[in-house]
C-alpha positions in Angstrom: 96.7 -46.5 -9.2 98.6 -48.6 -6.8 98.5 -48.8 -2.9 101.6 -49.3 -0.9 100.7 -50.2 2.7 103.7 -48.9 4.9 103.9 -51.4 7.9 106.7 -49.2 9.1 109.7 -51.2 7.3 113.3 -49.9 7.4 112.9 -50.5 3.7 109.9 -48.5 2.8 111.9 -45.7 1.5 113.9 -48.3 -0.9 110.6 -49.6 -2.1 109.2 -46.1 -3.0 112.5 -45.6 -4.8 111.9 -48.8 -7.0 108.3 -47.9 -7.8 109.3 -44.4 -8.8 112.1 -46.0 -11.3 109.3 -48.0 -12.5 107.3 -44.7 -13.3 104.4 -46.3 -11.2 101.6 -44.0 -10.2 101.1 -44.9 -6.3 100.0 -43.8 -2.9 101.7 -44.8 0.5 99.4 -45.1 3.4 100.4 -46.5 6.9 98.6 -49.8 8.0 96.5 -47.7 10.6 95.3 -45.1 7.9 93.1 -47.6 5.9 89.8 -49.2 6.0 88.1 -51.8 3.9 86.2 -49.3 1.7 89.3 -47.6 0.6 91.0 -50.8 -0.8 88.5 -50.8 -3.9 89.8 -47.5 -5.1 93.2 -49.1 -5.8 94.5 -51.4 -9.0 96.7 -53.3 -6.9 98.3 -53.4 -3.4 102.0 -54.0 -1.7 102.2 -54.9 1.9 105.7 -53.8 3.0 107.7 -55.6 5.8 107.9 -54.3 9.1 110.3 -53.5 11.9 108.2 -54.4 14.9 104.8 -56.6 15.9 101.9 -54.8 16.6 98.5 -56.4 16.9 96.6 -53.5 15.2 99.0 -53.9 12.2 98.2 -57.7 11.9 94.6 -56.9 12.0 94.7 -54.0 9.5 96.8 -56.2 7.0 94.3 -59.3 7.5 91.5 -57.0 6.4 93.4 -55.6 3.5 94.0 -59.2 2.4 90.5 -60.3 2.8 89.3 -57.3 0.6 91.9 -58.0 -2.0 90.9 -61.4 -2.2 87.1 -60.6 -2.4 87.7 -57.7 -4.8 90.1 -59.6 -7.0 92.9 -57.0 -6.5 96.5 -58.0 -7.3 98.5 -58.1 -4.1 102.3 -58.7 -3.3 103.2 -59.2 0.3 107.0 -58.5 1.1 108.5 -60.2 4.0 105.9 -59.6 6.8 103.6 -59.2 3.9 104.0 -62.7 2.9 103.8 -63.9 6.5 100.6 -62.2 7.3 99.1 -63.6 3.9 100.1 -67.0 5.0 98.6 -66.5 8.5 95.2 -64.9 7.0 94.8 -67.7 4.7 95.4 -70.5 7.3 99.0 -71.2 6.8 101.7 -71.2 9.6 104.9 -69.7 10.5 107.7 -70.9 12.5 110.3 -68.9 14.5 113.8 -69.3 13.2 116.6 -70.4 15.6 119.0 -67.7 14.0 117.7 -64.5 12.0 118.4 -64.7 8.3 120.0 -61.4 7.1 121.9 -60.7 3.8 122.0 -61.8 0.1 120.9 -65.2 -0.8 120.4 -67.2 -3.8 116.9 -68.7 -4.5 115.8 -71.3 -7.1 112.5 -70.7 -9.0 110.6 -73.9 -9.2 107.7 -72.9 -11.1 107.1 -70.5 -13.8 105.4 -67.4 -12.7 104.2 -64.0 -13.9 106.8 -62.5 -11.3 110.1 -64.0 -12.9 111.1 -66.0 -16.0 114.5 -66.6 -14.3 115.7 -69.8 -13.0 117.7 -68.4 -10.1 117.5 -65.1 -8.3 119.8 -63.1 -6.1 117.9 -61.6 -3.2 118.2 -59.9 -0.1 116.6 -61.2 3.2 116.1 -60.0 6.8 113.6 -62.2 8.8 113.2 -64.0 11.8 110.4 -66.1 10.8 109.6 -68.3 7.7 106.5 -70.2 6.4 106.3 -73.5 8.0 102.9 -74.6 6.0 101.5 -73.1 2.8 97.7 -72.3 3.0 95.6 -74.7 0.6 95.2 -72.4 -2.2 98.9 -71.4 -2.5 101.8 -72.8 -4.4 105.5 -72.5 -4.0 107.1 -70.5 -6.8 110.9 -70.5 -5.3 112.8 -71.8 -2.4 116.5 -71.5 -1.1 118.7 -73.8 1.2 117.3 -71.4 4.1 113.7 -71.1 3.3 111.3 -73.7 1.9 109.1 -70.9 0.5 110.9 -67.9 -0.9 108.1 -67.0 -3.4 104.6 -68.0 -3.0 101.5 -67.6 -5.2 97.6 -68.3 -4.9 96.7 -70.7 -7.5 93.4 -68.6 -8.6 94.2 -65.0 -7.8 96.9 -62.6 -8.3 98.1 -62.9 -4.6 101.9 -63.3 -4.3 104.4 -63.0 -1.6 108.1 -63.0 -1.1 110.0 -63.8 2.0 112.8 -61.7 0.9 112.9 -58.0 0.0 112.8 -57.4 -3.6 113.2 -53.7 -3.0 116.8 -54.3 -1.7 117.6 -57.4 -4.1 119.8 -57.4 -7.0 117.2 -59.3 -9.1 114.1 -57.6 -7.2 113.3 -55.1 -9.9 112.0 -57.6 -12.4 109.7 -58.9 -9.6 108.3 -55.4 -9.0 108.2 -54.5 -12.5 106.1 -57.7 -13.3 103.7 -57.2 -10.3 103.2 -53.5 -11.3 102.4 -54.8 -14.7 99.5 -56.7 -13.3 97.9 -53.7 -11.9 97.9 -51.7 -15.2 95.6 -54.2 -17.1 
């Protein structure tokens, strides 16, 4: 069973709709309803985006990420989810001068479990971007507006998308492939 961590994103319902279309067994818990022990009960984790910054949300998501890493659980961080992933593993973010909102084409630079395509049409809505990747992460895809659109851990099934696959034309492929990792 998959755990979807709801970080109070405006797109959480869309993410649930996608998981339903994929016939995925999942549960949704708000970020403040979880503790480290409960993570081990799931086959994989998705961290949703967020609408506002709350310190308790950051602490909870960092603990979830550390547990997923320790327990070798597949994890996908979406938008805020990738940003907190980067911070948890000692990377850095930078505030954008202008928020990025809307459809964007991204270029896939490295083959990944998440996609076999060369380009993806995605939907973005964020005010930060990744400035520096953590050491054990690589860039899978980039765009003219963001250097790191999809990232992946080099040894674990920990991934992140700066965009919202649940709102993207080509996003279902990414979600399908991630969900496939949790069924093994």
